[in-house]
C-alpha positions in Angstrom: -1.5 -8.3 -0.8 -1.8 -5.4 1.8 -4.8 -4.0 -0.6 -6.8 -7.1 -0.2 -6.4 -7.2 3.6 -7.6 -3.5 3.5 -10.4 -4.3 1.6 -11.4 -7.5 3.5 -11.2 -5.7 7.0 -13.0 -3.0 5.7 -16.1 -5.1 4.2 -15.9 -7.2 7.5 -16.3 -4.1 9.4 -19.1 -3.0 7.2 -20.9 -5.9 7.5 -20.9 -5.9 11.2 -21.6 -2.3 11.6 -24.6 -2.7 9.4 -25.7 -5.8 11.4 -25.4 -4.0 14.4 -27.5 -1.0 13.2 -30.4 -3.1 11.7 -30.4 -4.9 15.1 -30.6 -1.9 17.2 -33.1 0.1 15.0 -35.6 -3.2 14.6 -35.3 -4.1 18.3 -35.0 -7.9 17.0 -34.5 -11.0 18.8 -31.2 -10.7 20.6 -32.7 -7.7 22.1 -36.1 -8.8 23.4 -37.9 -5.9 21.8 -37.5 -1.9 22.0 -38.4 -1.5 25.7 -36.6 -4.6 27.1 -33.0 -3.7 28.8 -29.6 -5.1 27.1 -29.0 -7.3 30.1 -31.9 -9.1 32.0 -31.3 -9.9 35.5 -30.5 -13.5 35.2 -27.6 -12.3 32.8 -26.2 -9.8 35.0 -26.1 -12.7 37.8 -24.7 -15.3 35.4 -22.0 -13.0 33.9 -21.7 -10.7 36.7 -19.3 -12.8 39.0 -15.9 -13.4 38.2 -15.9 -17.3 38.3 -16.3 -19.2 35.0 -14.8 -19.3 31.3 -16.6 -16.1 29.8 -14.7 -13.1 31.1 -11.6 -15.6 29.9 -13.2 -16.0 26.4 -13.9 -12.0 26.3 -10.3 -10.7 27.5 -8.8 -13.5 24.7 -10.9 -12.0 22.1 -10.3 -8.8 22.5 -6.6 -9.6 22.9 -6.5 -11.3 19.7 -8.2 -8.2 18.2 -5.5 -5.6 19.5 -2.7 -8.0 18.4 -4.3 -8.4 14.8 -5.2 -3.8 14.9 -1.6 -3.7 15.8 0.0 -5.9 12.7 -2.5 -4.0 10.6 -1.1 -0.8 11.9 2.7 -1.7 11.5 2.2 -3.0 8.0 0.4 0.3 7.2 3.6 2.3 8.1 5.8 -0.2 6.6 7.4 1.2 3.3 6.5 -1.0 0.1 10.1 -0.1 -1.3 12.4 -3.0 -2.6 15.8 -2.9 -0.1 17.9 -4.8 -2.8 18.2 -6.7 -6.0 19.7 -9.9 -6.9 21.8 -9.6 -9.4 23.2 -12.9 -11.2 26.6 -12.8 -11.8 27.2 -15.4 -14.4 29.5 -17.6 -12.4 26.4 -19.4 -10.1 26.7 -16.7 -7.6 24.9 -13.4 -7.1 25.6 -9.9 -6.3 23.5 -7.7 -4.1 22.6 -4.1 -6.0 21.1 -1.7 -3.5 17.4 -0.6 -4.4 18.1 2.9 -3.6 21.3 3.1 -5.9 19.1 1.7 -8.8 16.2 4.7 -7.9 18.7 7.2 -7.6 20.3 6.3 -11.5 17.1 5.9 -13.3 15.5 9.2 -11.1 18.8 11.0 -12.6 18.7 9.8 -15.9 14.8 10.3 -16.5 15.2 13.3 -14.8 18.0 14.7 -17.0 15.4 14.0 -20.5 14.5 16.9 -22.3 10.8 18.5 -21.2 11.3 16.5 -17.9 11.4 19.2 -14.8 11.4 16.6 -12.0 11.4 12.4 -11.5 11.0 10.3 -8.8 11.6 6.5 -8.9 10.6 4.1 -6.7 11.4 0.2 -7.1 9.1 -2.3 -5.9 8.1 -6.1 -6.2 10.5 -8.8 -4.9 14.4 -9.3 -5.2 14.2 -11.7 -7.9 11.5 -10.1 -9.8 11.4 -5.9 -9.3 9.2 -3.6 -10.7 9.7 0.2 -11.0 7.5 3.0 -10.4 8.5 6.8 -11.9 7.1 9.5 -11.4 7.5 12.4 -14.0 6.6 16.0 -13.7 6.8 17.4 -17.4 7.5 21.0 -18.2 4.8 23.3 -19.8 6.6 22.7 -23.0 7.4 18.9 -22.6 5.8 16.5 -24.9 4.5 13.2 -23.1 5.1 11.3 -25.8 8.8 11.9 -26.4 9.2 11.8 -22.4 7.7 8.2 -22.3 9.5 6.9 -25.1 12.8 7.9 -24.0 12.0 6.7 -20.6 10.9 3.2 -22.1 13.8 3.1 -24.4 17.5 4.1 -23.2 16.5 4.8 -19.7 15.0 1.4 -18.9 17.6 -0.2 -21.0 20.1 1.0 -19.1 18.6 0.5 -15.7 18.1 -3.2 -17.0 21.6 -3.9 -18.7 23.6 -2.3 -15.2 21.1 -4.3 -13.3 21.8 -7.6 -15.4 17.9 -8.1 -15.0 16.0 -9.6 -18.1 13.3 -7.6 -17.7 12.2 -5.0 -15.5 8.5 -4.1 -15.9 7.7 -0.3 -15.3 4.8 2.1 -14.5 5.0 5.9 -15.1 2.9 8.6 -14.2 3.2 11.7 -16.3 2.2 15.0 -14.7 2.7 18.7 -16.2 3.9 21.3 -14.1 1.2 24.3 -13.5 2.6 27.9 -15.0 1.3 31.3 -14.8 0.3 32.6 -18.0 2.5 35.0 -19.9 1.0 38.6 -20.4 1.7 40.2 -23.6 1.7 44.2 -23.6 
């Protein structure tokens, strides 16, 4: 959802800035031509005094903008990690499994695979339907197909069964470790 909000905010900001640029460059009706002042003498008299509703509306509008900007900033800084997963115990109750524990278990098991130099797993989604994102860095001799099949097979099966989840969708990102060329003398 945060990605959609970011795209909408960027689209609205872009449209407003484009419209403002066109208005300023062309000097159309809101500005009364290129050589006219932004506020006429009549506007300065009307809006210059502190009475009336206009300044309260401006302050309220700016306050709403500040609150929305703060909400957006806090949502950008918040992590998208899943803190816990609900596990069905079979007797109608639910147990809570820490998300970090499941991440560490998958990281350790996938990191021990042949040809994997480093691994990092993160749990995303909702408590009832989690998803896993795994970033694996392969050694130069590692085969991506073997690492991916080992991750999709035993590692994810073990994670699913230990967490009691019927399914655990996963996204894997593979990267090969850079290495120096060996010199032959």
